[in-house]
N, C-alpha and C positions, 0 to 999 in steps of 0.2 A: 622373737617372732617378728616377722615383717609386718609393719603397721597396716598396710593395705589388706593383708590376709586376716589380721586380727579384726579389722572393721567388718570384713565379709563374714567371719565366723560369728561374731556377735549378732550380726544382722540375721544370720541363718537361724541362730538359737531363738531369737525373738519371734521370728516368723513361726517356728515350730510351736512355741508356747501359745502364741496367739491362736494358732489353728486348734490347739487342744481346747482352749477356752471356748472358741467358736463352736466346737463340737459338743461341748458339755457345759452349757451355760448354767444349768441348775444342779450340778453336782453338790454334794454335801459340803458344808463349810469346813469340815475336818479334812476333806480331801483336796481342798483348794487353798492355796496360799494367795490371799488377796494381794499382797505386795508384789508377788510374782506376776499375777494377772495384769496388774496396773503397769508394771515394768514392761511386760511384753507388749501390751497395747500401745504404750508409748513408743516402743521401738518400731511397731508396725506403721504408726502414724509418721514417724520420721522417715521411714522407708519410702513413703509416698513422695516425699521431697527429694530423697537421695536418688530415686529412680531417674529423675531428669538431671539433677545437679551433678552427680558423679559421672554420668555418661558424657555430659558436656565437658567436664573437667578432664576426663581420661581420653576422650576420643576427639574432642573438638567438634563433635557433631551433635545434632539434636537427636534424642531417643525416639524409638517407635512410640507414637502416641498411645497405642493400645497397651503397651507396657505400663505407662504412666497412669492411664485410666484404671487398669487392673489393680495397681498398687493403691490408688486413691480409693477405690471401692472396698478393698480389704481394710484399709485404714479406718474407713467409716464404720464398717462392721465391728472391727476390733474395739473401737471406741464405744459403740453401742453396747456390746457384750460386757466390756469391762465396767461400764456405768451400772449395768444391771447387777453384776456381782457385788460391786461396792455398796450399792443401795441395799443389798440383801445381807451382806456379811462384813460390811466395812467397820462396824463397831465404832469405837471412839475415834478412829481416824477417817471415818466416812467423809466428812466435809473436806478434809485435807486431800484425800484421794481424788475426790470429785473435782476439787479446784485444780489439782495437778493435771488430771485428765483433760479438763476443758481448756486449760492454758496450752497444753501440747497440741490438742486438736485444733484450736484456733490459730496456732502458729504454723503448723505444718499441713493441715488438711483443709479446713473450711471455716470461714467466719463471714457472717453478713456484714457488708460495709467494712471490709478489712482496712487496717492501716498498713503503712509500708512494712514489709517483712512478715505479715500475717497471711494465713490461708495460702500457703505457698503452692501446694499441689493444685488446688482449685484455680488459683490465679493463672498458674502456667497452662492448665488445660484450656481455660477460657482464651488466653492469649494465643495458644497454638491454634485452636479452632478458628479464631478470628483471622490469624495469619494466613491460614489455608484459604479462607473465604476471600481475603484480599488478593492472594496469589491467583485464585481462580479468575478474578476480575482482570488481573494483569494479563493472564494467558488469553482471555477473551479479547482484550484490547490488542494484544499482539496479533491475534487472528484477524481482527477487523483491519488492522494496518496492512497485513499481507493480502487481504481480500480487497483492499482499497475501498473499504466501506466507510466513507467519511461520516455519515449519519450515525452509524453504530459507534464508531471510534469517538465521536464527540460526546455521545451519551455515556460511554464508559469513562471517558476522560473526566467528566464532571463527577461521576460516582466515585472514582478513585480519589479525586481531589477532595471531596467531601469526607471520605474515610481518612485520608491522610491528615486532614485538618482537625477532625473532631473525634476520631475513633481510635487512632493508633496509640493513644495514651494507655490503652490496655497493655501494650507491649512493655511500656515503661514501668508497670506495676509488678512485673515479674521479679522474684527475689533471685539475686545472683547476677553480678555485672556480666560475667562471661555469657550467661544464658541470654540476658537481655540484648547484648550486642550481637549475638548470633541470630536471634530472632529478627532484629532490626535489619541486619545486613542481608539475610537470606530472603526476607519477605518485604519489609517496608522499603528498604533502599532500592530493591529491584523495581518495585511498583512505581516508586517516585521517579526513578531514572526513565522508565518508559513513558510515564506521564509527562515529565518535563521535556521529553524529546519532541512532544507535540504542542508545545505551548505556543509557538508561532502559528502552526496550522489552525488550532482552535481559535485563536485570537482573530486571525484573518477571516475564518468562516463566520464567527459571531459578529464581527464588526461589519463585514460585507452585508449580512442580512440587516443589521441595525441601520446601516446607511440606506438600504433599499426601502425599509419601513419608514425611515424618516423623510425620504423623498416623497413617498406616497402621502405621508401626513402633512407635507408642505414645510417641514422643519429643516430647511437647508443648512442652518448653522449646525444642527446636530449631525446631519448627514456628513458635513465637511469634517467635523471632529472625528467621526468614525472612519471616514476615508483616509484621514491623515495616518491613522494607525494601520489601516489595510496596506496602504502604499509603503509604509515604513517597514512592514514585516513580511510582505508577500515574497520577497526575494530570499527569505530565510526559511521557507517552509520545506518539509521533507519531500523527497522524490515521490513517495507514495501518493501524496495528494497534490503535487505541484500543479499538474495540468488543470485539475478540477478547481483549485483555489485561484489559479491565475485567471481562469475564466470568470470565476465569481467576482474577482477584483475588477476585471475589465467591465463586467455587466454593471457592477455598482457604480463604477466611475462614469460609465456611459449614461446611466440613469440619472446620476447627479448633474452631469453636464447638460443633459437634455432638459432638465428642469430649471437650470439656471437662466435667468434672463440674460440675453447677450449684452455685452458691454465692452468698452475700451478699457483695458487694464493699465496700460502705461504708454507714454510716449517719451522716448529717450534719444539723446544725441550720442551715437557711438563714437563718432569723430567728425571732423570738418566735412567729410564727404557723405557720411552715412547717418540716417535716422532709422529708428525702428518703432513701429507701432505694434503693440501686443494686444490681441483680442482674447477673451476667455473662451471663445468658440471659433470653430473653423468658419471662415468667411468665403463668400462666393467671389472668386477672382474676378468675374465679370463686372462686379460692382466697385472694385477698387483699382483695377488695371485696364488700361487701354492697350490691347494687343496689336493695334494697327491692322488687324485682319490678316496677320501672318503667323506662321508657325515659328518664326524666328523670334526668340525671346529677347534678343539684344535690343530690339526697338521698342520693348514694352515700357510704357510710361504710366505714371500715376493718373487716375481718372480725376479730372478737374471737378466733376460734380460730387466726388466723394471726399476729396482731401485738398485743402488749400493751405498754403504757407504764406503768411503776411509778415514781411519784415517790419519791425517797429523801432529799429534804432538807426534809421537813415541809411542802412546798407542796401545795396541793389538786390532785387529779387533774383531767385534761381529760376531761369526760364524753362528749363527741361529737367525733370526729375524722373529718373529711371525707377521702376518698381518691380519687385519680385515677392512671391509668397513662399513661405517655408513649406516643407513637405506636409506638415500637419495643418497647414492653412490658417494658422493662428498668429503668425508674425509677418507683418508687411515690412519689407526693407526698402527704404527710399534712398537713392544715390544721386547726388548732383551730377549732371552729365558733363562729360568732357572736362574742360578746365575750370568749370564752375565749382563753387563750394559754399558751404554754409558758414555763416559767422554772426556773431551777436545773437540777439533774441528774435524769435518768431512766434506769432500766434498760429496755432495749429487747429484748424476747424475740420472735424470729421463728421460726415453726415451721409445719408443715403446709402449706407453699407448694409448689406443683407448677409445672413448666415447661409450656410449650404442648404439648410432646410427652409429657406425663404423668410426667416424672421428678421425684422428690422433691428439694427443695432442702434440704440439711442444716440442722438447727436452728442458730440463731445468736443469741448474746446479747452485748450490749455496753452500756456506759455512756456516755451523751452529756451534755454540758453545754450547755444552751440559753441560758446567760447571754449577753445581747446588749448590747454597748456601742457598736455602730456606729450613728451618727446617720443617719436617713433622708435622702433627697435626691430631687429631681425628676430623673427619668430622661429624659422626653421629652414633647413635646406634639404633638397632631395635631388635625385637624378632621374632622367628620362632618356629614351632613345638609346637604350643599351648602355647607359652610363656616359653618353657623350654630350648630354645637355644638363647643365646645372640649373636648378630652380631655386631661387632665394625668395622666401616669403617674409613679408614685412607685417608689422602689427596693425597697419592702417594704410589706406591709399596715400600715395606720395605724389607731389608735384614734380619731384625730380629725385633721381637716385644719386645726384652729384657726381663725383669722380669715382670710378671703380677700377681697381688695379689688382692684378694677380702676380704673386711673387713665388719664385722658386728660391727660397733663402732670401738673398738680397737682390737677386736678378729679376727684373720685371718682365713679365710675359704679356704681350699685347693681347687684349681681349676687347670685344665690342658687345656690351650688354644690350639685350633687346628689352626695351621698356617703353610703355606709353603712359603719359601723365594721367593720373587717376587710377592706375593699377596699383595693386598691393603685392605684385610679384614681378620679378625680372628673371630673364633666362640668359645664360652664357654658353656659347658653343665651345665645348672642350675638344672637339674633333681634330683641331689643328695639330700638325706634327710638332709644333713648337711647345705644346703642352706635354710634359713628360708623363709616362705611365707609372702607376703604382708608387707614387711619391707624394708625401704630404706637401701641399701647397697652401700659401696663405692669400686669402681674398680679403681686401681692405675696401671699405665703402666710406668715402670721405664726403661729409656735407649733405647727405641725403636729408630732404626737408619735406614736411607735410604742408597741407594747405593753410595752416595758421602760422607757418614760419618756424615751427619747432624743428630743431636739428636732431638728427639721429643720436640715440644714446646707446653705447658710448660713441664718441666721434673721434677717430673713425671706428666703425664696427669691423671686427675681424672674425673670420671663421676659417677653419681648416677644410680644405677640399682635396679630393683625390680622383684622378682619372684612372679608372681600373681597366679600361678597355682601349686597345689600339685598333683602329679600323683601317686596314689597307686593302679591304675587299671592295672590288668594284660593284656598284649596283647593277642589277640585271633586270631584264624584262621577264617576268614569270608567266604572263598569259595575256593574250589579246582575244577579246570576245566581240564578235559582230552583233550589234544590237538591231540595226536596220540599215537602210541604204544611205544613211548620213551619219551614223553614230557608231563608234566602237569604244570599248572599255579596255584600258591597259593597266595591268597590275604589276607593281614593281616589288623587288625583294626587300626594300627598306625605304625610309623616308628620303625625299629629295630636298635639295637646297631651294630649288625653284621649279617652275613648270617646264616640262620637257617640250621639245618640238615634235609634233605628231602629224604625219601626212597620210591622207587616205587617197589612193589613186593619184598620188602626185600633188594633191591639193592640201594646203596647210589648214588644219582644223583649229577651232577655238577649244581651249583646254580648261577644265575645272577638276578639282580634287575632292574626295570625299572626306568624311571626318576621321578616317583611319590614317589618312595621309599616304596611303599605299595605292589606291585605285583612282586613275585619272580617266575622265570621260572626254573624248575628243568628238566634236560635232562639226560637220561641214555646214556652210551657209545654205547650200542647196543639195538636195538628194541626188545620188548617182542612180544610174540604171542598175537593175539587178545584174549581178555578175561577180567575177573573181577579181579582186584588187589587192595590190600590195599596200601594207601599212608599214610605214617607216617611223621608228622612234629614234631620236638623236638629241644631242645637247642636253644631257642630264647629268647631275652630280649628286652624290649622297652628302649627308651632313658633314662628313669628314673631308669633303672636296674630292673624293675619288670620282674620276670621270668614267661614265658608263660607256660601253661600246654601242655604236649604231646597230640597231636591230631592225630586221625586216622580216615580216611574215605575210604570206598570202592568205587572205580570208575571202569567204564567199558572202557577199551582202545580198540579203534577201529583204524584200519589202515585207513590212508587217501587214498582214491581211486579216488579223483577228481583231474583231471589234471588242471594245471594252465590255466588261461584265459587271452587272450590279452586285454590290457587296452588302450595303446596309443603308438605313435612313434614320434620321433623328430630327427633332425640332429643336433649334438652338436660337437663343436671342442674341442678335448682333446689334449693338447700339441700342438695346432695349426693344428691338423689333424682331418678331418671330420669323425665322427662315427654316425652310425644309432643306436639311443638309443631306445630300446624296453622296455616297462613297462608292467608288469603283475599284476594279482590281489593277488598274494602271493609271498613269497620269493622263488627264483629259483636258480638253478645252470646251468652252460652253457653246451651245447652239442658240441661234437668235430666231425669234419669231416662231417658236415652237409652242403650241397650245397644250398646256398640261391639264387644265380644268376647263370644261365647257360650261356655258351658261345653264344648260338644261341637265347637267350632272346632278346627282343627288348626294346629300350629305345628312348626317343625323345631328340635330342641334342639341343644345344643352339639356333640353327637356325630353330627349329621346324621341323627337318628332322628326320623321323623314321629310325633308324639304328639297326643293330645287335650289341650287347655289345662286342663280340669277346674276352671275357675274362670270366673266371669262378671265382666266389667268394664263397670259401668254408671255413667254420669255423675251426679255429685251436686255440691252447692254446695261441698263440701270438696275433691273430687278434680279438678274441671274448672273452671278459672278463666281470665280474660283474662291474656295474656302480654305484659308491658311495656305497660300501658295508655298510650295516647297523651297523656292528660291528667295523668299522674303520679299518678292516684288510683285510680279503678276504673270509670270511665264506659264506655269503649269502646276497642277495639283491633282491628287486622286479624289478630292472632294469638291463639290460645287454647292453653292447656297442660293436657294430661290426665295425671294421675299413673298411671304404668304399673307401679309398684313391686309390685303384687299379682300380676303376670304372671311365670311362670318364664322363665329366660333362654332366648333363642332367636330365630328369625326368623319374623315374622308377616306374613301378607298378609290385610288386612281391607278391607271395603267401608264407607266412611263412611256412616253411616245418615242417612236424611232427618230433618231437624229438629235436627241436631247443633248448629248455630248458626243465628242469625237476624241479618239486617241491622238497621240502626236504624229502618227503616220497618216492621219486623216480618216481612219476607219470609224464610221458612225455607229452609235449604239443602236442595237436592233433587237434586244431581248423582249421588250414589251412586258417587263415584270410588273406585277400588280402589288402595290404597297398600301398600307394603311397608316394614317397619321392623325394626330389630334391638334387642331388649331385652337390655342388658348387666347391669351390677351398679350398685347405688347406693354413693355415697360417704357415709360417716358424717360428721356434723358436730359430734357430741358425743363426750366422752371415754368410754371404757368404765368400768364400775364393777362391783364385786361385786353379784351378783343376791341381794338380801336376802330374796327370797321362797324361796330354797333353804336349807333347814335353819336359817332364822333369821338367819344372818349371811353366807351365801354360801360357807361352808366346811363340809365334813362329813368327820369321820374315818371313812372307810368301813370300815376295819379297822385293826389295830394297825400295819400297814406302809404304808397308803395313805390319802391325803386327796384329796377332790374339791373343786375350786374352780369355782364357777359365776359367769359374767359376764353382763352385760346385752347384749353385742354379740358378733358374730363377730370372732375375733382373728387377728392376723398370726402367722405361724410363729415369729417371734422371741419370742412369749409363752411358748414352751416352754424358754427359757433357764433353767437351774437357778438362776442367781443372782437370778432375779426372786422367789424364794421363800425367805424367811428364817424357818424354823420353829424358833424358840428356839435358833438356832445349830446345829441337828441336820444331819447329812450327808444330802443328797438325791442319789439316784442316777439318777432317771429322771422325765421329764415327758412325758405324751402327751395328745393331745386325746381326750376320752371321749364317744363317741356323735356329737358335733358339735363345731364350733370355738368354742362358747361355754363349754365345760367342759374343765378340765384335771385329769387324774389324776396326782398326784405321789407317787412312791415313796421312802420312807426307806431309808437303808442298814440292813442287818440289824443289830439290836442297838444302833442309834444312840440310841434313846429308852430311857433307863434308869429312868424313873420315870413313874408314872401321876398325872395331874392336868391342871390348866388350863395350856395353853402359850400363849405370845405369838407370833403369826404376823404378819409384815410382807410385804405384796405390793407390788411396784413395777415400773416400766418395762414394763407390760403395754400392748401397742399393739393397736388394732383394725385392721381391714383397710384403713382409710383413713390409717393411720399416726398417729392421735391416741393420745397416751399418757395412761393413767389416772393420777389422783392417787395418790400413795403412801398406803396404808391399813394400819392395824393392827387385827387382830381377835384374839379369844381362843377357843381351842378345847380342850375336854377331850379328852385323848388317853391311851390306855393304853400302858404301856411295851411295846417290841417286842423284848425280849431273850429268845431261845429258851432254855427250861430244859435244862440238861445233866445228866448222871448218871454215877455211877461204879458198878462192880460188884465184889463180892468173894465167893469161894466159901467158905461158912462151915461146910459139911459136905459129905460126898460127894454129896448130892443136893439141897442148898439154896444159892441164890445171893441175897446181900443186894444190893439196888439202892438207892443214895442219890442223891436229886435235889437240884439247886441251889436249888430253891424248891418250894413246895407244888404238887402236880399232881393231876390227876384224869382220868377218861375224858373224851374230847371231848364225849361225851353225858353230861352231869353226873349224871343220875339213874341211869346204869348203872355197875356196878363195873368196875374194871380186871380183865382176864382174861388167859388165856394167849395170846389172839389179839393182845394188845398187845406181845408180846415174841417175839423170835427168838433162840434160843440155839443155837450150833454148837460142836461139839467136834471139833477137827481138820478143820474145814470141813464136817462133816456135822451137819445139823440134828437136835436131839434134842427130844423132847416135853416141854413144860412142863405139868405136871398142874394147877397153880393158882397164884393169887397170894394171899399171906397177910400179916397184919399182924405176926406173930411169927416168930422164928427157928425155932421148933419146927413151923411150918406147921400150926397147929391152928385158927387163926381167919382165915377168909378176909376179904379187903377188901370193903368195902361201896360201894354207889352213894351219891351226894350227900355224899361225904366226901372231904376233901383229905388227901393224904399226902406226907411228904418221904422216907419209907423204906418199902419193901415187900420181901417175900421170895418167891422163885420156887422152887416145889417141882418137881424134875425126875422124869421117869418112871424113869430109870435112874441108877445110881451112876456117878460119875466114877471110873475105875479106873487111869488113867494120867495123872499130873500133868505129865508132859513134853509132853503134847499141848495146843495152844492152845485156850482157851475164849473165845468172843466173844459179845457181846450187843448187840442193836439194839432200838429201841422205835418204835411208831407209834400214832397215834390217841389220843395223850396231850397234854393242854394244861396251861398253868399256871393256878393259881387264887390268890386273894389271901390264903388262910389254910388251915390244917389243920383236920381234924375236919369238923364239919357245914357244908355249903355248899349254895347254890342257884345258879341260872344267874347271878344278880347278882354272885356271887363269881368268875365266870369271867373271867380276863384274856385267855386265848385264844391265846397263843403256842404253836405246835406244839413238842413236844419235839425236841431236836436229832436229826437223822437220822444222826448219827455212829455207827459201829460201834466199840464200846469193848472192850478186852481185859479179861476177868475176872481179877481178882487172886486168887492162891492163897495 
């Protein structure tokens, strides 16, 4: 008999017997064969296991879970019934039967805390139920991904991760390797695969939040660590959440950068021509670059108030340093102009730089070594102008490209490289008929050298070039456009070797070409009358040397009668000073003596108070100029800049007056557009200094205790730091602005200055409102000592008190004598009358005015009768002088007598 059929038959018999027992659990012992009941129950219990294991073995698939549960329940009932039969009729074999039943039950059906291989049916059912639950999570996660619900996906990601880490051991407990592997592959592996597909997405989401939270908590180190992971993994996220996570990454990075204090990250020498300064934040170009007031960036240089380079090894300084900012505004590139170059060491000072949001970049000083021993090389080659121009790019700017030769095999072809010292690229015109087409040629560069004398590597440098285009086509004029009565524009079919000759109505025009190299503007010195004129174009060749034919076209020249129209306005700082920049729809010139703001016009000040301007703003050649002229010089621009520094701070609404500007045809502006702008404050571009017009040296000893320092500019509050003022080492107790923020009143400590004479004063670290620090300066100032005179008192007789001063004194009004009004005497707290002040103990000679004394005598109205009572003396209206006896106001030192109340000795 087939083995598989025999297994099925035995199984069927066991099931039938078990069913009989289940139906008749209390039949008589005689009708029941206990051994058969036990055997049949064991068969049913094994069937619970076979239901899943045989299905997997035979089909390679998991069984219907309801079949397994049904067999499991039957097995439990069969065990229960068989135990009942054995307990009732087991006889001498009762214990053996029970043990056999229990062992089979615990192996195939159920056991609490089973070991490996036990409770097979129950373990499978538990595992299957868990696997279904896990798969439901997987399906939900898949749905969240399809719905692009990142929040839900992250929640399910973590749930599945927890299950995979801590719960899937349930699958490993299933008996039967094939079944375990099938459960794992069908449920665990699929869940893990989907979960793993989001590992970068969830990491980026979590770390982006972590970075944001850390920034809010002020923990920038933690934020940086989180962002490192965000930036590492954001490029690997799935398409489902890419847009959302890229934004989360951008926002987190932006929050971190916004929280970072600005700083200089590095200063490096790229080569002998180029230095790079890297900032950690985008910086304001206006604080590092002087654009010379033009739109032409080729004349941009580094701002001297921001960056200085000091040679320290005896080399000459670089007088002109070109400057440019990277697109992200974080890297400032400095290039030595023309034939100049950097060599040896420089101290680089960086200060007065601001970020785009107006924050100060802390000052930074470093020393760099620009010594360059790296030999230049050819970086790349490319073609332009339809393959007729060869461009060769070098690794750094060169002082010379040496000798350049082009070979066809061993035959030299004459070429003339176009190169300017300081460039890192040269071009070669391949248009000549002597250069063969579609043939590999060899270009050799001999002895090219950089600014430190390093020769090209290798020397010679060789590269293979090929001319793929032959140009025998003549250039042609494609269009002639009349602009006005003095200007036409001529468009050519291709670039030209040089400017063509263009005549308008027989007059030769000046010619300029645009950035495309195809459009030439021809302009006559003087305008023609309106009418029809012939435009003749001649003497032009393309890059291959093909001569173009003379071309003539009749055009109608019309005068431009349309006035310029206003486009926009903005307030821009130029050289630190606010200007109102007005932009029009065409190039314009400025009008002079045009009043823009009247004295009685109104504005809203900083406190939202409507006020009269009380000043007139009229255009002049000094305050009203072209803004970023298009030719890089001063001819024309679509924008003009009006200096508004004379206006008080506030919001203005003005009507642009007629004639404010005119277009190039002379048409005056006449729209009278009303605009609103806000006048803020100007930024200073020069350092503050002492105002030498104030008391001769900018410093005045206002009295014995105070000095006033006058400066040329408004100062920052930090100027009040006491350490900024070294007054011969004397102690300073207070510094305050005096009247305005250009003057500072400094107070000495009482008694700090013990001598009268010229003192050395050093002022340093004074900043203006733009953060520029003044140069340390030393001045000399005559100062009188500020030690208050003191005194002692002794009762010399019953009605006379002797007063001894620490230095000569007099009445504060020098020509008046000391009197009883200057002294207060009390006996036992009660004031007594002083009759007079005398020079002698007998009180016979009264003191005089215009005389200095160190000792005086006070005559009392009444005798002192009880020496046990305290006697006190105080003084007022008395100052020190520089000598005894005869004095004038010039002898007055001026320190008030001490206000102490002294006890009179007896």
